[in-house]
N, CA, C and O atoms as a DFTB+ gen file, in Angstrom:
760 C
 N C O
     1  1       0.848      -1.177       0.000
     2  2       0.000       0.000       0.000
     3  2       0.893       1.239       0.000
     4  3       1.842       1.334       0.778
     5  1       0.576       2.178      -0.877
     6  2       1.306       3.427      -0.992
     7  2       0.353       4.580      -0.759
     8  3      -0.756       4.585      -1.295
     9  1       0.764       5.556       0.030
    10  2      -0.017       6.786       0.216
    11  2       0.601       7.860      -0.665
    12  3       1.818       8.039      -0.692
    13  1      -0.260       8.571      -1.385
    14  2       0.182       9.598      -2.330
    15  2      -0.611      10.864      -2.067
    16  3      -1.808      10.814      -1.785
    17  1       0.071      12.003      -2.163
    18  2      -0.614      13.296      -2.135
    19  2      -0.282      14.015      -3.430
    20  3       0.884      14.149      -3.800
    21  1      -1.320      14.476      -4.112
    22  2      -1.153      15.334      -5.280
    23  2      -1.668      16.718      -4.917
    24  3      -2.786      16.861      -4.422
    25  1      -0.855      17.730      -5.162
    26  2      -1.279      19.118      -5.009
    27  2      -1.813      19.544      -6.361
    28  3      -1.187      19.325      -7.398
    29  1      -2.990      20.159      -6.325
    30  2      -3.662      20.528      -7.567
    31  2      -3.761      22.046      -7.689
    32  3      -3.614      22.751      -6.691
    33  1      -4.006      22.557      -8.881
    34  2      -4.174      24.003      -9.032
    35  2      -5.301      24.550      -8.150
    36  3      -5.237      25.693      -7.697
    37  1      -6.337      23.731      -7.905
    38  2      -7.464      24.194      -7.090
    39  2      -7.829      23.180      -6.018
    40  3      -9.012      22.900      -5.820
    41  1      -6.838      22.618      -5.315
    42  2      -7.155      21.675      -4.257
    43  2      -6.032      20.679      -4.037
    44  3      -4.867      20.954      -4.327
    45  1      -6.402      19.520      -3.521
    46  2      -5.433      18.459      -3.233
    47  2      -6.157      17.120      -3.226
    48  3      -7.382      17.060      -3.123
    49  1      -5.377      16.048      -3.338
    50  2      -5.920      14.694      -3.316
    51  2      -4.973      13.794      -2.547
    52  3      -3.758      13.838      -2.741
    53  1      -5.537      12.981      -1.677
    54  2      -4.796      11.952      -0.958
    55  2      -5.351      10.614      -1.394
    56  3      -6.561      10.397      -1.337
    57  1      -4.478       9.706      -1.832
    58  2      -4.910       8.374      -2.257
    59  2      -4.054       7.325      -1.574
    60  3      -2.845       7.497      -1.417
    61  1      -4.685       6.249      -1.174
    62  2      -3.984       5.055      -0.722
    63  2      -4.152       4.022      -1.821
    64  3      -5.270       3.629      -2.155
    65  1      -3.031       3.586      -2.381
    66  2      -3.063       2.760      -3.590
    67  2      -2.314       1.458      -3.353
    68  3      -1.197       1.442      -2.836
    69  1      -2.963       0.364      -3.747
    70  2      -2.321      -0.946      -3.764
    71  2      -2.219      -1.350      -5.232
    72  3      -3.232      -1.492      -5.916
    73  1      -0.998      -1.531      -5.708
    74  2      -0.754      -1.770      -7.119
    75  2       0.167      -2.972      -7.241
    76  3       1.260      -2.983      -6.675
    77  1      -0.276      -3.992      -7.986
    78  2       0.579      -5.148      -8.189
    79  2      -0.134      -6.268      -8.911
    80  3      -1.356      -6.394      -8.830
    81  1       0.631      -7.081      -9.615
    82  2       0.141      -8.242     -10.340
    83  2      -1.037      -7.905     -11.257
    84  3      -2.021      -8.642     -11.327
    85  1      -0.912      -6.771     -11.961
    86  2      -1.920      -6.392     -12.944
    87  2      -3.210      -5.863     -12.365
    88  3      -4.216      -5.783     -13.071
    89  1      -3.205      -5.497     -11.087
    90  2      -4.424      -5.002     -10.433
    91  2      -4.130      -3.736      -9.639
    92  3      -2.994      -3.477      -9.242
    93  1      -5.176      -2.960      -9.421
    94  2      -5.081      -1.738      -8.638
    95  2      -6.303      -1.653      -7.730
    96  3      -7.428      -1.933      -8.145
    97  1      -6.059      -1.262      -6.496
    98  2      -7.135      -0.939      -5.545
    99  2      -6.765       0.378      -4.912
   100  3      -5.610       0.580      -4.535
   101  1      -7.727       1.288      -4.785
   102  2      -7.414       2.592      -4.218
   103  2      -8.625       3.191      -3.526
   104  3      -9.771       2.947      -3.901
   105  1      -8.332       3.979      -2.505
   106  2      -9.325       4.849      -1.891
   107  2      -8.710       6.228      -1.862
   108  3      -7.492       6.369      -1.750
   109  1      -9.541       7.242      -1.962
   110  2      -8.989       8.586      -1.979
   111  2      -9.984       9.633      -1.534
   112  3     -11.192       9.405      -1.478
   113  1      -9.427      10.796      -1.219
   114  2     -10.196      11.965      -0.826
   115  2      -9.593      13.172      -1.532
   116  3      -8.372      13.307      -1.608
   117  1     -10.441      14.038      -2.041
   118  2      -9.969      15.256      -2.698
   119  2     -10.842      16.424      -2.267
   120  3     -11.994      16.249      -1.870
   121  1     -10.273      17.609      -2.354
   122  2     -11.046      18.827      -2.151
   123  2     -10.813      19.729      -3.343
   124  3      -9.753      19.696      -3.969
   125  1     -11.815      20.535      -3.649
   126  2     -11.702      21.449      -4.775
   127  2     -12.596      22.647      -4.569
   128  3     -13.414      22.677      -3.649
   129  1     -12.436      23.634      -5.429
   130  2     -13.213      24.860      -5.288
   131  2     -13.890      25.330      -6.550
   132  3     -14.484      26.408      -6.560
   133  1     -13.818      24.544      -7.631
   134  2     -14.381      24.990      -8.896
   135  2     -15.290      23.911      -9.457
   136  3     -14.821      22.781      -9.596
   137  1     -16.513      24.151      -9.781
   138  2     -17.187      25.445      -9.851
   139  2     -17.779      25.903      -8.512
   140  3     -18.344      26.993      -8.427
   141  1     -17.651      25.084      -7.479
   142  2     -18.078      25.434      -6.128
   143  2     -17.279      24.577      -5.158
   144  3     -16.767      23.533      -5.563
   145  1     -17.149      24.977      -3.883
   146  2     -16.382      24.173      -2.933
   147  2     -16.997      22.778      -2.754
   148  3     -18.211      22.634      -2.617
   149  1     -16.130      21.755      -2.758
   150  2     -16.622      20.382      -2.601
   151  2     -15.550      19.512      -1.978
   152  3     -14.362      19.833      -2.003
   153  1     -16.003      18.398      -1.416
   154  2     -15.124      17.314      -0.991
   155  2     -15.553      16.084      -1.769
   156  3     -16.737      15.902      -2.053
   157  1     -14.585      15.235      -2.116
   158  2     -14.844      14.048      -2.912
   159  2     -14.163      12.861      -2.238
   160  3     -13.046      12.976      -1.735
   161  1     -14.848      11.723      -2.233
   162  2     -14.275      10.473      -1.728
   163  2     -14.504       9.416      -2.796
   164  3     -15.550       9.405      -3.445
   165  1     -13.533       8.526      -2.982
   166  2     -13.705       7.476      -3.981
   167  2     -13.091       6.172      -3.539
   168  3     -12.208       6.126      -2.683
   169  1     -13.594       5.097      -4.159
   170  2     -13.041       3.749      -4.044
   171  2     -12.957       3.200      -5.459
   172  3     -13.934       3.250      -6.206
   173  1     -11.800       2.679      -5.826
   174  2     -11.587       2.156      -7.170
   175  2     -10.998       0.760      -7.070
   176  3     -10.054       0.526      -6.315
   177  1     -11.564      -0.170      -7.841
   178  2     -11.050      -1.538      -7.905
   179  2     -10.947      -1.931      -9.367
   180  3     -11.863      -1.700     -10.155
   181  1      -9.803      -2.536      -9.719
   182  2      -9.675      -3.073     -11.072
   183  2      -9.533      -4.584     -10.991
   184  3      -9.228      -5.145      -9.939
   185  1      -9.760      -5.222     -12.119
   186  2      -9.514      -6.648     -12.264
   187  2      -8.174      -6.846     -12.945
   188  3      -7.301      -5.980     -12.888
   189  1      -8.021      -7.997     -13.591
   190  2      -6.787      -8.308     -14.311
   191  2      -6.487      -7.247     -15.369
   192  3      -7.392      -6.662     -15.963
   193  1      -5.181      -7.017     -15.588
   194  2      -4.706      -6.066     -16.602
   195  2      -5.189      -4.645     -16.337
   196  3      -5.315      -3.849     -17.267
   197  1      -5.458      -4.322     -15.080
   198  2      -5.848      -2.978     -14.656
   199  2      -7.154      -2.501     -15.305
   200  3      -7.338      -1.299     -15.494
   201  1      -8.056      -3.416     -15.644
   202  2      -9.355      -3.062     -16.213
   203  2     -10.306      -2.732     -15.063
   204  3     -10.461      -3.516     -14.126
   205  1     -10.936      -1.568     -15.147
   206  2     -11.834      -1.126     -14.086
   207  2     -12.944      -2.135     -13.850
   208  3     -13.604      -2.577     -14.791
   209  1     -13.147      -2.496     -12.593
   210  2     -14.305      -3.295     -12.189
   211  2     -15.366      -2.409     -11.554
   212  3     -16.551      -2.519     -11.869
   213  1     -14.921      -1.511     -10.637
   214  2     -15.891      -0.682      -9.911
   215  2     -15.250       0.631      -9.478
   216  3     -14.113       0.668      -9.008
   217  1     -16.009       1.699      -9.651
   218  2     -15.654       3.005      -9.110
   219  2     -16.858       3.514      -8.340
   220  3     -17.964       3.588      -8.875
   221  1     -16.639       3.862      -7.087
   222  2     -17.677       4.515      -6.290
   223  2     -17.144       5.885      -5.903
   224  3     -16.036       5.999      -5.379
   225  1     -17.938       6.935      -6.162
   226  2     -17.532       8.307      -5.871
   227  2     -18.670       9.009      -5.142
   228  3     -19.846       8.824      -5.457
   229  1     -18.285       9.819      -4.160
   230  2     -19.253      10.652      -3.453
   231  2     -18.686      12.056      -3.378
   232  3     -17.537      12.247      -2.981
   233  1     -19.495      13.044      -3.761
   234  2     -19.115      14.444      -3.617
   235  2     -20.140      15.131      -2.741
   236  3     -21.313      14.757      -2.716
   237  1     -19.680      16.139      -2.025
   238  2     -20.617      16.892      -1.187
   239  2     -20.053      18.262      -0.856
   240  3     -18.849      18.511      -0.914
   241  1     -20.986      19.137      -0.507
   242  2     -20.648      20.506      -0.131
   243  2     -21.767      21.036       0.755
   244  3     -22.551      20.258       1.299
   245  1     -21.843      22.332       0.899
   246  2     -22.823      22.968       1.776
   247  2     -24.246      22.684       1.289
   248  3     -24.691      23.273       0.304
   249  1     -24.964      21.783       1.975
   250  2     -26.363      21.505       1.679
   251  2     -26.626      20.546       0.528
   252  3     -27.773      20.433       0.096
   253  1     -25.629      19.858       0.018
   254  2     -25.854      18.939      -1.098
   255  2     -24.879      17.768      -1.021
   256  3     -23.823      17.854      -0.394
   257  1     -25.260      16.675      -1.675
   258  2     -24.374      15.518      -1.833
   259  2     -24.796      14.741      -3.067
   260  3     -25.940      14.820      -3.513
   261  1     -23.847      13.989      -3.607
   262  2     -24.081      13.147      -4.783
   263  2     -23.256      11.883      -4.637
   264  3     -22.198      11.879      -4.007
   265  1     -23.759      10.814      -5.228
   266  2     -22.962       9.590      -5.283
   267  2     -23.122       8.956      -6.654
   268  3     -24.136       9.127      -7.330
   269  1     -22.087       8.219      -7.041
   270  2     -22.074       7.557      -8.334
   271  2     -21.352       6.227      -8.169
   272  3     -20.275       6.161      -7.576
   273  1     -21.955       5.174      -8.697
   274  2     -21.302       3.869      -8.735
   275  2     -21.263       3.413     -10.178
   276  3     -22.295       3.325     -10.842
   277  1     -20.049       3.122     -10.664
   278  2     -19.851       2.567     -12.006
   279  2     -19.370       1.141     -11.837
   280  3     -18.405       0.885     -11.116
   281  1     -20.036       0.216     -12.498
   282  2     -19.636      -1.183     -12.463
   283  2     -19.434      -1.631     -13.903
   284  3     -20.294      -1.418     -14.757
   285  1     -18.283      -2.257     -14.165
   286  2     -17.945      -2.729     -15.500
   287  2     -17.898      -4.250     -15.463
   288  3     -17.096      -4.831     -14.731
   289  1     -18.755      -4.897     -16.249
   290  2     -18.702      -6.365     -16.275
   291  2     -17.663      -6.809     -17.304
   292  3     -17.213      -5.995     -18.110
   293  1     -17.281      -8.064     -17.291
   294  2     -16.208      -8.526     -18.192
   295  2     -16.463      -8.294     -19.676
   296  3     -15.509      -8.256     -20.453
   297  1     -17.694      -8.140     -20.091
   298  2     -17.990      -7.920     -21.508
   299  2     -17.911      -6.436     -21.885
   300  3     -18.192      -6.082     -23.030
   301  1     -17.530      -5.558     -20.937
   302  2     -17.433      -4.135     -21.236
   303  2     -18.760      -3.410     -21.195
   304  3     -18.907      -2.335     -21.777
   305  1     -19.728      -3.997     -20.506
   306  2     -21.030      -3.343     -20.327
   307  2     -21.034      -2.724     -18.935
   308  3     -20.710      -3.382     -17.946
   309  1     -21.401      -1.466     -18.878
   310  2     -21.350      -0.704     -17.641
   311  2     -22.733      -0.569     -17.021
   312  3     -23.744      -0.525     -17.722
   313  1     -22.758      -0.504     -15.718
   314  2     -23.947      -0.149     -14.957
   315  2     -23.635       1.163     -14.254
   316  3     -22.561       1.318     -13.672
   317  1     -24.562       2.100     -14.307
   318  2     -24.371       3.402     -13.676
   319  2     -25.503       3.624     -12.686
   320  3     -26.674       3.635     -13.064
   321  1     -25.151       3.800     -11.421
   322  2     -26.112       4.126     -10.368
   323  2     -25.733       5.477      -9.794
   324  3     -24.586       5.687      -9.398
   325  1     -26.687       6.396      -9.746
   326  2     -26.395       7.749      -9.260
   327  2     -27.508       8.234      -8.356
   328  3     -28.663       7.830      -8.485
   329  1     -27.134       9.111      -7.437
   330  2     -28.097       9.697      -6.507
   331  2     -27.664      11.124      -6.205
   332  3     -26.471      11.414      -6.115
   333  1     -28.645      12.018      -6.048
   334  2     -28.363      13.410      -5.690
   335  2     -29.311      13.841      -4.584
   336  3     -30.491      13.492      -4.582
   337  1     -28.768      14.609      -3.640
   338  2     -29.573      15.174      -2.541
   339  2     -29.227      16.638      -2.413
   340  3     -28.080      17.043      -2.598
   341  1     -30.243      17.429      -2.093
   342  2     -30.035      18.860      -1.926
   343  2     -30.074      19.591      -3.257
   344  3     -30.129      18.985      -4.327
   345  1     -30.043      20.906      -3.155
   346  2     -30.093      21.747      -4.346
   347  2     -28.726      22.354      -4.608
   348  3     -28.118      22.959      -3.725
   349  1     -28.252      22.183      -5.838
   350  2     -26.981      22.758      -6.250
   351  2     -27.045      22.983      -7.760
   352  3     -27.715      22.243      -8.479
   353  1     -26.347      24.004      -8.225
   354  2     -26.376      24.358      -9.641
   355  2     -25.356      23.518     -10.417
   356  3     -24.323      24.016     -10.864
   357  1     -25.685      22.212     -10.563
   358  2     -24.879      21.267     -11.325
   359  2     -25.817      20.384     -12.135
   360  3     -26.964      20.186     -11.736
   361  1     -25.357      19.847     -13.262
   362  2     -26.208      18.911     -13.997
   363  2     -26.442      17.650     -13.170
   364  3     -25.644      17.344     -12.283
   365  1     -27.513      16.915     -13.440
   366  2     -27.782      15.697     -12.670
   367  2     -26.663      14.664     -12.846
   368  3     -26.100      14.546     -13.934
   369  1     -26.337      13.913     -11.781
   370  2     -25.296      12.899     -11.883
   371  2     -25.770      11.699     -12.700
   372  3     -26.969      11.537     -12.928
   373  1     -24.835      10.862     -13.138
   374  2     -25.170       9.650     -13.890
   375  2     -24.863       9.825     -15.354
   376  3     -24.064      10.678     -15.740
   377  1     -25.497       9.017     -16.158
   378  2     -25.263       9.077     -17.595
   379  2     -25.805       7.854     -18.288
   380  3     -26.445       7.003     -17.670
   381  1     -25.543       7.772     -19.582
   382  2     -26.028       6.695     -20.428
   383  2     -24.979       5.582     -20.475
   384  3     -23.927       5.741     -21.094
   385  1     -25.267       4.469     -19.827
   386  2     -24.318       3.351     -19.782
   387  2     -24.004       2.819     -21.177
   388  3     -22.882       2.379     -21.423
   389  1     -24.961       2.850     -22.085
   390  2     -24.727       2.350     -23.439
   391  2     -23.658       3.166     -24.165
   392  3     -22.962       2.640     -25.033
   393  1     -23.524       4.444     -23.816
   394  2     -22.557       5.310     -24.484
   395  2     -21.109       4.944     -24.161
   396  3     -20.199       5.323     -24.899
   397  1     -20.883       4.211     -23.066
   398  2     -19.515       3.820     -22.698
   399  2     -19.285       2.317     -22.842
   400  3     -18.288       1.787     -22.352
   401  1     -20.215       1.628     -23.521
   402  2     -20.040       0.186     -23.766
   403  2     -18.725      -0.056     -24.502
   404  3     -18.423       0.610     -25.492
   405  1     -17.961      -1.000     -24.014
   406  2     -16.674      -1.328     -24.597
   407  2     -15.499      -0.633     -23.928
   408  3     -14.351      -1.024     -24.142
   409  1     -15.762       0.387     -23.125
   410  2     -14.679       1.055     -22.401
   411  2     -14.111       0.095     -21.360
   412  3     -14.858      -0.620     -20.692
   413  1     -12.804       0.084     -21.228
   414  2     -12.166      -0.758     -20.219
   415  2     -11.974      -0.013     -18.910
   416  3     -11.879      -0.628     -17.847
   417  1     -11.916       1.308     -18.984
   418  2     -11.558       2.093     -17.816
   419  2     -12.504       3.245     -17.558
   420  3     -13.187       3.749     -18.450
   421  1     -12.512       3.644     -16.281
   422  2     -13.120       4.899     -15.890
   423  2     -12.006       5.945     -15.888
   424  3     -10.826       5.597     -15.842
   425  1     -12.370       7.198     -15.937
   426  2     -11.428       8.296     -15.792
   427  2     -12.088       9.314     -14.890
   428  3     -12.965      10.062     -15.324
   429  1     -11.671       9.345     -13.632
   430  2     -12.228      10.285     -12.667
   431  2     -11.625      11.652     -12.927
   432  3     -10.419      11.848     -12.773
   433  1     -12.469      12.600     -13.324
   434  2     -12.011      13.943     -13.644
   435  2     -11.185      14.544     -12.518
   436  3     -11.494      14.356     -11.342
   437  1     -10.138      15.264     -12.884
   438  2      -9.256      15.973     -11.964
   439  2      -8.460      15.060     -11.040
   440  3      -7.863      15.541     -10.077
   441  1      -8.435      13.743     -11.308
   442  2      -7.638      12.826     -10.508
   443  2      -6.519      12.232     -11.361
   444  3      -6.794      11.647     -12.409
   445  1      -5.261      12.371     -10.932
   446  2      -4.162      11.761     -11.679
   447  2      -4.164      10.233     -11.623
   448  3      -3.519       9.587     -12.449
   449  1      -4.872       9.653     -10.671
   450  2      -4.816       8.213     -10.447
   451  2      -5.277       7.388     -11.643
   452  3      -4.619       6.412     -12.004
   453  1      -6.385       7.759     -12.257
   454  2      -6.999       6.885     -13.255
   455  2      -6.267       6.855     -14.599
   456  3      -6.637       6.080     -15.481
   457  1      -5.237       7.684     -14.769
   458  2      -4.406       7.564     -15.975
   459  2      -3.486       6.356     -15.894
   460  3      -2.953       5.912     -16.911
   461  1      -3.297       5.825     -14.700
   462  2      -2.397       4.689     -14.494
   463  2      -2.848       3.445     -15.252
   464  3      -2.025       2.761     -15.860
   465  1      -4.143       3.146     -15.222
   466  2      -4.614       1.875     -15.777
   467  2      -4.297       1.706     -17.271
   468  3      -3.664       0.712     -17.630
   469  1      -4.706       2.628     -18.162
   470  2      -4.400       2.404     -19.578
   471  2      -2.905       2.470     -19.887
   472  3      -2.423       1.788     -20.791
   473  1      -2.168       3.299     -19.129
   474  2      -0.730       3.427     -19.376
   475  2       0.002       2.127     -19.025
   476  3       0.848       1.669     -19.792
   477  1      -0.315       1.539     -17.885
   478  2       0.338       0.279     -17.512
   479  2      -0.090      -0.861     -18.430
   480  3       0.750      -1.651     -18.861
   481  1      -1.388      -0.958     -18.737
   482  2      -1.876      -2.041     -19.593
   483  2      -1.238      -1.969     -20.981
   484  3      -0.883      -2.996     -21.559
   485  1      -1.094      -0.759     -21.510
   486  2      -0.542      -0.598     -22.851
   487  2       0.977      -0.596     -22.907
   488  3       1.556      -0.617     -23.994
   489  1       1.635      -0.572     -21.740
   490  2       3.097      -0.525     -21.715
   491  2       3.665       0.790     -22.210
   492  3       4.806       0.834     -22.668
   493  1       2.881       1.878     -22.126
   494  2       3.277       3.155     -22.716
   495  2       4.422       3.853     -21.983
   496  3       4.944       4.853     -22.477
   497  1       4.823       3.345     -20.813
   498  2       5.991       3.921     -20.148
   499  2       7.270       3.523     -20.871
   500  3       8.316       4.141     -20.667
   501  1       7.196       2.479     -21.729
   502  2       8.366       1.986     -22.451
   503  2       8.276       2.195     -23.963
   504  3       9.293       2.426     -24.618
   505  1       7.065       2.116     -24.521
   506  2       6.929       2.196     -25.980
   507  2       5.452       2.289     -26.341
   508  3       4.573       2.084     -25.504
   509  1       5.207       2.602     -27.597
   510  2       3.877       2.477     -28.176
   511  2       2.921       3.622     -27.938
   512  3       3.241       4.628     -27.306
   513  1       1.723       3.418     -28.480
   514  2       0.633       4.375     -28.380
   515  2      -0.671       3.618     -28.537
   516  3      -0.698       2.517     -29.086
   517  1      -1.736       4.203     -28.058
   518  2      -3.040       3.580     -28.218
   519  2      -4.164       4.533     -27.879
   520  3      -4.010       5.441     -27.062
   521  1      -5.305       4.309     -28.526
   522  2      -6.502       5.092     -28.245
   523  2      -7.438       4.252     -27.390
   524  3      -7.571       3.045     -27.593
   525  1      -8.078       4.898     -26.440
   526  2      -8.968       4.213     -25.512
   527  2     -10.272       4.973     -25.378
   528  3     -10.288       6.204     -25.365
   529  1     -11.368       4.229     -25.280
   530  2     -12.650       4.801     -24.892
   531  2     -12.713       4.711     -23.379
   532  3     -12.517       3.637     -22.809
   533  1     -12.985       5.832     -22.725
   534  2     -13.043       5.887     -21.274
   535  2     -14.444       6.320     -20.825
   536  3     -15.140       7.058     -21.522
   537  1     -14.830       5.838     -19.646
   538  2     -16.037       6.319     -18.981
   539  2     -15.581       7.474     -18.093
   540  3     -15.211       7.267     -16.937
   541  1     -15.610       8.694     -18.638
   542  2     -15.094       9.874     -17.947
   543  2     -16.155      10.417     -16.994
   544  3     -17.323      10.548     -17.359
   545  1     -15.733      10.734     -15.764
   546  2     -16.634      11.211     -14.722
   547  2     -16.274      12.654     -14.385
   548  3     -15.168      12.932     -13.921
   549  1     -17.221      13.581     -14.622
   550  2     -16.971      14.983     -14.297
   551  2     -17.018      15.175     -12.783
   552  3     -17.735      14.471     -12.072
   553  1     -16.250      16.129     -12.316
   554  2     -16.166      16.420     -10.891
   555  2     -16.437      17.899     -10.695
   556  3     -15.836      18.719     -11.389
   557  1     -17.322      18.275      -9.775
   558  2     -18.018      17.483      -8.767
   559  2     -19.401      16.990      -9.179
   560  3     -20.103      16.389      -8.366
   561  1     -19.811      17.234     -10.441
   562  2     -21.178      16.886     -10.857
   563  2     -21.436      15.387     -10.901
   564  3     -22.563      14.948     -10.671
   565  1     -20.392      14.583     -11.199
   566  2     -20.487      13.123     -11.333
   567  2     -21.342      12.695     -12.519
   568  3     -22.144      11.766     -12.424
   569  1     -21.156      13.388     -13.636
   570  2     -21.799      13.032     -14.897
   571  2     -20.829      12.126     -15.668
   572  3     -19.644      12.440     -15.781
   573  1     -21.327      11.013     -16.193
   574  2     -20.505      10.054     -16.940
   575  2     -20.703      10.289     -18.429
   576  3     -21.829      10.274     -18.926
   577  1     -19.590      10.507     -19.141
   578  2     -19.666      10.686     -20.587
   579  2     -18.549       9.876     -21.246
   580  3     -17.515       9.627     -20.625
   581  1     -18.752       9.462     -22.504
   582  2     -17.677       8.766     -23.215
   583  2     -16.574       9.754     -23.586
   584  3     -16.849      10.894     -23.960
   585  1     -15.339       9.308     -23.479
   586  2     -14.198      10.155     -23.820
   587  2     -13.161       9.313     -24.551
   588  3     -12.671       8.315     -24.023
   589  1     -12.833       9.726     -25.770
   590  2     -11.765       9.072     -26.526
   591  2     -10.447       9.724     -26.114
   592  3     -10.296      10.944     -26.184
   593  1      -9.505       8.902     -25.688
   594  2      -8.223       9.404     -25.203
   595  2      -7.097       8.626     -25.853
   596  3      -7.194       7.415     -26.050
   597  1      -6.023       9.337     -26.183
   598  2      -4.847       8.710     -26.768
   599  2      -3.671       8.885     -25.825
   600  3      -3.419       9.977     -25.314
   601  1      -2.958       7.791     -25.603
   602  2      -1.741       7.783     -24.800
   603  2      -0.600       7.370     -25.724
   604  3      -0.723       6.412     -26.487
   605  1       0.529       8.116     -25.646
   606  2       1.665       7.838     -26.526
   607  2       2.959       7.989     -25.743
   608  3       3.183       9.001     -25.079
   609  1       3.811       6.965     -25.829
   610  2       5.128       7.022     -25.192
   611  2       5.940       8.161     -25.791
   612  3       6.010       8.293     -27.013
   613  1       6.556       8.991     -24.943
   614  2       7.416      10.079     -25.397
   615  2       8.871       9.735     -25.095
   616  3       9.732       9.813     -25.972
   617  1       9.131       9.360     -23.866
   618  2      10.453       8.926     -23.395
   619  2      10.213       8.177     -22.090
   620  3       9.097       8.216     -21.571
   621  1      11.211       7.503     -21.544
   622  2      10.968       6.738     -20.324
   623  2      10.245       7.562     -19.246
   624  3      10.689       8.645     -18.864
   625  1       9.145       7.026     -18.780
   626  2       8.310       7.592     -17.725
   627  2       7.567       8.866     -18.127
   628  3       7.007       9.542     -17.264
   629  1       7.549       9.207     -19.418
   630  2       6.777      10.354     -19.907
   631  2       5.846       9.876     -21.011
   632  3       6.270       9.247     -21.980
   633  1       4.556      10.194     -20.839
   634  2       3.520       9.779     -21.783
   635  2       2.725      11.005     -22.207
   636  3       2.335      11.821     -21.372
   637  1       2.488      11.130     -23.499
   638  2       1.636      12.199     -24.007
   639  2       0.187      11.726     -23.944
   640  3      -0.147      10.634     -24.403
   641  1      -0.661      12.567     -23.368
   642  2      -2.094      12.287     -23.249
   643  2      -2.821      13.291     -24.112
   644  3      -2.508      14.482     -24.089
   645  1      -3.798      12.812     -24.880
   646  2      -4.641      13.754     -25.613
   647  2      -6.071      13.252     -25.642
   648  3      -6.334      12.052     -25.707
   649  1      -6.982      14.205     -25.593
   650  2      -8.412      13.930     -25.706
   651  2      -8.992      15.034     -26.571
   652  3      -8.258      15.869     -27.101
   653  1     -10.291      15.035     -26.710
   654  2     -10.918      16.089     -27.501
   655  2     -10.742      17.451     -26.835
   656  3     -10.942      18.484     -27.475
   657  1     -10.372      17.460     -25.558
   658  2     -10.241      18.710     -24.816
   659  2      -8.836      19.308     -24.862
   660  3      -8.694      20.520     -25.020
   661  1      -7.807      18.492     -24.728
   662  2      -6.443      19.020     -24.706
   663  2      -5.402      17.911     -24.815
   664  3      -5.718      16.721     -24.819
   665  1      -4.135      18.355     -24.904
   666  2      -2.989      17.453     -24.942
   667  2      -2.001      17.901     -23.879
   668  3      -1.792      19.095     -23.665
   669  1      -1.390      16.907     -23.206
   670  2      -0.412      17.240     -22.174
   671  2       0.532      16.072     -21.963
   672  3       0.141      14.917     -22.137
   673  1       1.772      16.360     -21.590
   674  2       2.725      15.317     -21.245
   675  2       2.634      15.044     -19.753
   676  3       2.691      15.963     -18.936
   677  1       2.491      13.764     -19.406
   678  2       2.350      13.332     -18.020
   679  2       3.616      12.569     -17.631
   680  3       4.073      11.692     -18.364
   681  1       4.171      12.910     -16.480
   682  2       5.358      12.230     -15.959
   683  2       4.906      11.204     -14.928
   684  3       4.171      11.528     -13.995
   685  1       5.356       9.960     -15.108
   686  2       5.022       8.866     -14.204
   687  2       6.244       8.482     -13.394
   688  3       7.377       8.661     -13.841
   689  1       6.009       7.951     -12.193
   690  2       7.090       7.399     -11.395
   691  2       7.379       5.980     -11.823
   692  3       6.656       5.399     -12.633
   693  1       8.451       5.423     -11.269
   694  2       8.819       4.040     -11.578
   695  2       7.730       3.067     -11.153
   696  3       7.651       1.957     -11.680
   697  1       6.879       3.477     -10.194
   698  2       5.785       2.625      -9.716
   699  2       4.574       2.655     -10.642
   700  3       3.607       1.933     -10.397
   701  1       4.596       3.473     -11.702
   702  2       3.480       3.555     -12.633
   703  2       2.420       4.560     -12.228
   704  3       1.382       4.656     -12.884
   705  1       2.658       5.310     -11.163
   706  2       1.707       6.322     -10.700
   707  2       2.184       7.704     -11.126
   708  3       3.385       7.941     -11.254
   709  1       1.247       8.610     -11.342
   710  2       1.556       9.940     -11.852
   711  2       2.388      10.736     -10.849
   712  3       2.061      10.828      -9.666
   713  1       3.472      11.305     -11.367
   714  2       4.314      12.233     -10.597
   715  2       3.900      13.672     -10.888
   716  3       3.783      14.490      -9.976
   717  1       3.678      13.973     -12.175
   718  2       3.325      15.342     -12.547
   719  2       2.430      15.340     -13.778
   720  3       2.829      14.912     -14.861
   721  1       1.229      15.821     -13.587
   722  2       0.264      16.037     -14.656
   723  2      -0.029      17.526     -14.565
   724  3      -0.934      17.927     -13.833
   725  1       0.717      18.361     -15.295
   726  2       0.775      19.791     -15.023
   727  2      -0.556      20.499     -14.761
   728  3      -0.624      21.324     -13.850
   729  1      -1.597      20.215     -15.510
   730  2      -2.858      20.939     -15.280
   731  2      -3.741      20.242     -14.236
   732  3      -4.764      20.799     -13.838
   733  1      -3.373      19.048     -13.788
   734  2      -4.222      18.274     -12.860
   735  2      -3.595      18.153     -11.474
   736  3      -4.266      18.446     -10.484
   737  1      -2.347      17.735     -11.365
   738  2      -1.757      17.582     -10.042
   739  2      -0.313      17.146     -10.078
   740  3       0.132      16.483     -11.014
   741  1       0.416      17.529      -9.038
   742  2       1.823      17.193      -8.883
   743  2       1.993      16.436      -7.569
   744  3       1.538      16.887      -6.517
   745  1       2.653      15.280      -7.643
   746  2       2.873      14.445      -6.471
   747  2       3.904      15.093      -5.553
   748  3       4.940      15.577      -6.010
   749  1       3.609      15.098      -4.251
   750  2       4.564      15.639      -3.281
   751  2       4.906      14.562      -2.265
   752  3       4.175      13.583      -2.120
   753  1       6.002      14.739      -1.574
   754  2       6.435      13.760      -0.578
   755  2       7.083      12.573      -1.242
   756  3       7.280      12.553      -2.457
   757  1       7.415      11.575      -0.430
   758  2       8.105      10.401      -0.974
   759  2       7.134       9.305      -1.303
   760  3       7.539       8.241      -1.772
């Protein structure tokens, strides 16, 4: 088990991560301030080859809370369960599970953690490139949308990430976890 802290442009994230033998398990907590102050808690479990099995996320702030559970079965069919309480100016949580059919991974918005799965599975820390369909989760709204993302090896421990939104080079540690994702978070401590 490894504890990681990422400092973000608008908050921070603490994750406890167990990574080994093609699997990842993690729990984490994050805080943020955009588009409104929130706290986020998550649990992530993958199966073989770092393929997402389950992501549970809860966000909350002054007078509101939301939860989202994503479950991926072995055939790449997702189940999305969402709940919202209180009034807040955010779109409703959840999404269309059919739109992410075939995706192997979730991508929790504003979290450096979920870039680990496709990068390790594809071996992109050493070579190659690949495009992936992801079940992307917006934060703090917890809306699930399909996202096409490309990962490409640049040099040892550096991978170029691109989506329809932007492109950025991400630096990974020897453990396969993000060290520096400039617009998302920078790992601090040992």
